[in-house]
C-alpha positions in Angstrom: 0.0 0.0 0.0 1.4 3.4 -0.9 1.8 6.0 1.8 -1.1 8.1 0.5 -3.6 5.3 0.9 -2.2 4.5 4.3 -2.5 8.1 5.3 -6.0 8.5 4.0 -7.2 5.5 6.0 -6.1 7.2 9.2 -8.0 10.5 8.6 -10.9 10.9 11.0 -12.7 13.5 13.1 -11.2 14.8 16.4 -14.1 13.0 18.2 -13.4 9.7 16.6 -9.6 10.0 17.2 -9.9 10.6 21.0 -12.5 7.8 21.3 -9.5 5.4 21.1 -8.1 6.6 24.4 -8.8 3.9 26.9 -9.4 3.9 30.7 -6.2 4.3 32.7 -4.2 5.4 29.7 -1.3 7.8 30.0 -1.7 10.5 27.4 1.4 12.6 26.5 0.7 16.0 24.8 3.1 17.5 22.3 5.4 20.1 23.9 4.6 23.8 23.8 3.6 24.8 20.2 3.3 21.1 19.5 0.2 20.8 21.7 -2.7 19.9 19.4 -5.6 22.2 20.6 -8.3 20.5 18.5 -7.4 17.1 20.0 -7.2 18.3 23.6 -10.5 20.1 23.3 -12.1 16.9 21.9 -10.6 14.8 24.7 -12.0 17.2 27.3 -15.4 17.1 25.6 -15.3 13.3 25.7 -14.0 13.1 29.3 -17.1 11.5 30.8 -16.4 8.4 28.8 -12.9 7.9 30.4 -11.9 6.7 33.8 -8.5 7.3 35.3 -6.8 8.8 32.3 -3.5 10.6 33.1 -2.3 13.7 31.1 1.4 14.4 31.0 3.3 17.3 29.3 6.0 19.8 29.9 5.3 23.4 28.8 1.6 23.6 28.0 0.1 26.7 26.3 -3.5 25.5 26.2 -6.4 26.1 28.5 -5.6 23.2 30.8 -9.4 22.5 30.9 -8.5 18.9 31.9 -7.7 20.2 35.4 -11.3 21.5 36.0 -12.7 20.3 39.4 -15.3 18.0 37.8 -12.6 16.2 35.7 -10.8 14.5 38.6 -12.2 10.9 38.1 -11.9 11.1 34.4 -8.7 13.1 33.6 -5.8 13.7 36.0 -2.8 15.9 35.1 0.7 14.9 36.1 2.8 17.6 34.3 6.6 17.6 34.2 6.5 21.4 34.2 4.1 23.6 36.0 2.8 25.9 33.3 0.4 28.7 34.2 -2.6 26.6 33.2 -1.9 23.8 35.8 -0.3 25.7 38.7 -3.5 26.2 40.7 -4.5 22.6 40.3 -1.1 21.4 41.6 -1.3 23.8 44.5 -4.8 22.6 45.5 -3.8 18.9 45.2 -5.9 18.4 42.1 -2.9 17.5 39.9 0.5 16.1 40.6 3.9 17.4 39.6 6.9 15.2 38.4 10.3 16.7 38.9 12.7 15.8 36.1 15.7 17.0 34.1 14.5 17.8 30.6 17.2 15.7 28.9 16.0 12.6 30.8 12.4 12.7 29.7 12.9 10.7 26.4 15.1 8.3 28.3 12.4 7.7 31.0 9.8 7.3 28.3 12.0 4.8 26.5 12.7 2.6 29.5 9.1 2.8 30.7 9.5 4.7 33.9 7.4 7.5 32.3 4.5 5.5 30.8 3.3 6.7 27.5 0.2 4.9 26.0 -1.0 7.7 23.8 0.7 10.6 22.1 -1.3 13.6 20.8 0.7 16.2 18.9 0.9 18.4 15.9 2.8 17.6 12.7 3.2 19.2 9.3 1.5 17.8 6.2 3.5 14.9 4.6 6.0 15.5 1.9 6.2 13.7 -1.4 7.6 10.6 0.4 5.2 10.5 3.2 7.4 12.1 5.8 6.1 14.8 8.3 8.0 17.2 10.5 7.3 17.7 14.2 7.9 21.4 13.4 8.6 23.5 16.5 8.8 20.7 19.1 10.9 17.6 18.7 12.2 17.4 22.4 10.5 14.5 24.1 7.7 14.3 21.5 9.9 12.3 19.1 10.5 9.5 21.6 6.8 9.6 22.8 5.8 9.0 19.2 8.1 6.0 19.0 7.0 4.5 22.3 3.2 5.1 22.3 0.7 2.4 21.6 -1.5 4.9 19.9 -0.4 8.0 18.0 -2.9 10.7 17.2 -1.8 13.7 15.2 -3.2 17.0 14.2 -1.9 17.8 10.7 -1.5 21.6 10.7 -0.2 23.3 7.5 0.7 26.4 9.5 3.4 24.5 11.4 6.9 25.1 10.0 8.7 22.2 8.4 12.0 22.0 10.2 15.2 20.1 9.7 16.3 17.5 12.2 14.0 14.6 12.7 11.3 13.3 10.4 8.4 10.9 11.1 6.6 8.8 8.5 2.9 8.6 8.2 3.1 4.8 8.8 3.7 5.7 12.4 0.3 7.4 12.8 -2.8 5.6 14.0 -5.3 8.5 13.6 -5.0 11.8 11.7 -7.0 14.9 12.1 -6.4 17.5 9.5 -6.9 21.0 11.0 -5.2 24.2 10.0 -4.8 26.6 12.9 -2.6 29.6 13.7 0.2 28.8 16.1 0.6 30.3 19.6 2.9 33.3 19.6 5.0 34.5 22.5 5.6 38.2 22.0 9.1 39.6 22.7 9.5 41.0 26.3 9.7 44.7 27.0 13.4 45.5 27.7 13.9 48.3 30.3 16.9 49.8 32.0 17.0 46.9 34.5 17.2 44.2 31.8 19.8 46.3 29.9 22.0 46.5 33.0 21.8 42.8 33.6 22.4 42.0 29.9 25.5 44.2 29.8 27.1 42.3 32.6 26.3 39.0 30.9 27.7 40.2 27.6 31.0 41.1 29.3 31.6 37.3 29.8 30.8 36.3 26.2 33.8 36.1 23.9 34.0 35.8 20.1 33.4 32.2 18.9 31.3 31.3 21.9 28.3 29.0 21.6 25.3 30.2 23.4 22.3 28.8 25.3 19.6 31.4 25.7 16.1 31.3 27.1 13.1 33.5 26.7 12.3 36.8 28.3 13.7 40.3 28.8 17.2 39.4 30.0 18.0 37.0 27.1 16.5 39.5 24.7 18.7 42.3 26.1 21.8 40.1 25.8 21.1 39.4 22.2 20.7 43.2 21.5 24.2 43.8 22.9 26.2 41.2 20.9 26.5 43.1 17.6 30.3 43.5 18.0 30.9 39.8 18.6 32.2 37.5 15.9 31.2 34.0 14.8 28.9 33.0 17.7 27.1 29.7 17.6 23.8 28.4 19.0 23.3 25.2 20.9 20.3 25.9 23.0 17.2 24.3 24.4 15.2 26.9 22.5 15.6 30.1 20.6 13.2 33.1 20.3 12.9 36.0 17.8 16.0 37.9 19.0 18.3 35.2 17.6 17.1 36.1 14.0 18.5 39.6 14.3 22.0 38.4 15.2 21.9 35.8 12.4 20.9 38.4 9.9 23.7 40.7 11.0 26.3 37.9 10.5 27.1 37.6 14.2 25.7 34.1 14.5 27.5 31.8 12.1 28.2 28.6 13.9 31.6 28.5 12.2 33.6 27.5 15.2 31.1 25.2 16.9 32.8 22.0 17.9 29.7 20.0 16.8 26.9 20.8 14.3 29.0 23.6 12.7 27.0 26.2 10.8 23.8 25.0 12.5 21.6 26.5 15.1 20.8 23.4 17.2 17.7 23.5 19.4 15.0 21.1 20.8 12.0 23.5 20.5 11.0 26.9 19.2 8.9 29.5 21.0 8.3 33.0 19.6 6.3 34.8 17.0 5.3 34.0 13.4 8.5 35.6 12.3 10.5 32.9 14.1 8.4 30.1 12.7 8.7 31.5 9.2 12.5 31.8 9.7 12.8 28.2 10.7 10.5 26.8 7.9 12.6 24.8 5.4 15.7 26.5 6.8 18.6 24.0 6.8 20.6 26.2 9.2 18.0 25.5 12.0 18.0 22.0 13.3 15.3 20.9 15.8 16.5 17.7 17.5 15.5 15.4 20.4 16.2 16.8 23.9 18.2 13.8 25.0 20.7 14.9 22.4 20.5 18.7 22.6 20.3 19.1 26.4 22.4 16.1 27.4 25.4 17.5 29.4 27.7 15.1 27.6 26.7 16.7 24.3 26.7 20.3 25.6 30.2 19.9 27.0 31.6 19.2 23.5 31.0 22.8 22.5 34.1 25.1 22.9 33.3 28.2 24.9 29.8 27.1 25.8 28.0 29.9 27.6 24.7 29.0 29.3 22.4 31.8 30.6 19.6 31.0 32.9 17.4 32.7 35.5 16.4 32.3 39.1 13.7 33.1 41.6 15.9 33.2 44.7 19.5 32.7 45.7 20.8 32.2 49.2 24.2 33.3 50.6 25.8 30.0 49.8 24.9 30.3 46.1 22.0 27.8 46.1 19.7 28.6 43.3 15.9 28.2 43.3 14.4 28.5 39.9 11.2 26.5 39.8 9.4 27.0 43.2 8.2 29.9 45.2 8.4 28.6 48.7 6.2 25.4 48.8 4.4 26.4 45.5 5.5 24.7 42.3 5.9 27.6 39.8 7.5 26.0 36.8 10.1 23.2 36.4 13.8 22.5 36.3 13.7 22.3 32.5 17.1 22.4 31.0 18.8 24.7 33.5 20.9 22.0 35.2 21.5 20.2 31.9 23.2 23.3 30.5 24.9 24.4 33.7 26.6 21.1 34.1 27.4 20.8 30.4 28.9 24.3 30.3 31.0 23.5 33.4 32.6 20.5 31.6 33.1 22.4 28.3 36.5 23.9 27.4 36.4 27.5 28.5 32.7 27.1 29.3 30.7 29.5 31.5 27.3 29.2 33.1 25.4 32.3 34.2 22.4 32.8 36.5 21.0 36.2 35.5 18.2 37.9 37.5 17.1 41.2 38.9 18.2 41.7 42.5 14.6 42.2 43.6 11.0 41.6 42.7 8.0 43.7 43.5 4.8 42.5 45.1 1.4 43.8 44.0 1.4 46.3 46.8 4.8 47.7 45.6 6.9 46.1 48.4 10.5 45.3 47.3 11.5 41.7 47.9 15.2 40.8 47.6 16.0 37.7 45.5 19.3 37.3 47.3 18.4 36.0 50.8 20.1 34.7 53.9 18.0 31.5 53.8 15.8 30.0 51.2 12.0 30.2 51.8 10.5 27.3 53.6 9.7 24.5 51.2 11.7 25.9 48.3 13.5 23.3 46.2 17.1 23.8 45.2 17.3 23.8 41.4 21.0 24.4 40.9 23.3 23.3 43.8 26.0 25.5 45.3 28.5 23.1 43.8 27.2 23.7 40.3 26.7 27.5 40.3 29.3 29.5 38.4 28.4 33.2 37.9 25.4 35.0 39.4 24.5 38.4 37.8 22.1 41.1 38.8 21.9 44.7 37.6 24.5 45.6 40.3 27.2 43.4 39.0 28.7 39.9 38.8 29.3 37.5 41.7 31.8 34.7 41.0 31.0 31.4 42.8 33.3 28.7 41.4 36.3 28.2 43.6 35.1 30.6 46.2 34.7 29.9 49.9 31.3 30.3 51.6 32.6 33.5 53.2 33.7 34.9 49.8 30.5 33.8 48.1 28.4 35.6 50.7 30.5 38.8 50.2 30.2 38.6 46.4 26.4 38.2 46.6 25.9 41.0 49.2 27.8 43.2 46.8 25.2 42.6 44.0 22.1 42.5 46.2 19.4 45.2 46.3 20.3 48.0 48.6 17.2 47.4 50.8 18.4 43.9 51.6 22.0 44.6 52.5 21.5 45.3 56.2 19.8 42.0 56.8 22.4 40.1 54.7 25.3 41.8 56.4 23.9 41.0 59.8 23.5 37.3 58.9 27.1 37.3 57.4 28.5 38.7 60.6 26.6 36.1 62.7 27.5 33.2 60.4 31.2 33.9 59.9 31.8 35.4 63.3 33.0 38.8 62.0 32.5 41.9 64.1 32.1 44.1 61.1 31.4 43.4 57.5 34.1 44.4 55.0 34.2 43.7 51.2 37.9 43.2 51.4 39.2 39.6 50.9 
């Protein structure tokens, strides 16, 4: 049978496709942009016919309607990343959270420790040979497709066809053809605070470095300040729109990457239509599985690997909290530790935690992000042994090779002014000094 006939036999309605989910199945959703809205909506509408179905995903950009209070006996969320749509359910005990390093997710699916009965994801229309692209999200989705008993896909002609991995229509069980605009993450507003932090980060980035960047005001500010660098490379969990500007200016070439030269290597994309159009049929952008892209043993092979990540809170020892606010699960570890450890093992590698020195509450109260002790219940994301550079708008605190006393001094120096009195008091108590001095 030719692939066209095989493909046509799989075409069905969303309602028919989700009717093949069985009681007690574990359903993985495609990651981020790969989440198939039409299929998730159909599953939720059909929820009364299920019993004990578990939903797993990392970043989810949908409504999260499967966490509604009346869904509990039918659909139960166990996300590996606490996106905004599931945080409340986790906090109220109406969903569970699974801590995991991003690069390990495909490995755990492969060995069965993360069960995957059904995958629902988006793919591009097939090419002339019957191959589809996973588009913006290869990450764990590629392995889930290989491991699942039942594969249900939304074929969306608005999804970019990317280089990296391809999947054949013979691997699909049910196909729903539905064209839909993709979710867009608008660029962040960059203010003086982000510019100050970005400038400190840029001071550590040399020509020919390979970068890992995230999303948000600080990574965007960094990108805007790299115009005078030469031959940068990209090996990153993701890229956003700002990367395009550097590529178009000839700053990003990938010429000196140790692996995947001339390529921007990522595991997913999240930005605007401009980014998706840029990646479409572009051989210089490769979207590959996360157990390759994020694996520390792969990251370490890049010369001058620079990883830039963020934090919610840092204590005086350099312990970094990036995915919880006290006892509340706010996000997930994602690839932070993957890249921090990979960069640490790379030749001339650097890892940076970049954050404002403070956050503001709704009532305008200033809260320091550098604290004597982590909040009760907070989970350490990056250990004090892994942390390298911590940057705020006030400067750079070096951690590697520094004693606890010197770490504390360096962190006090870049803390918000409103927090320094408390930090100095704790420093003097902890290290038995009668008066605080920034001298070594």
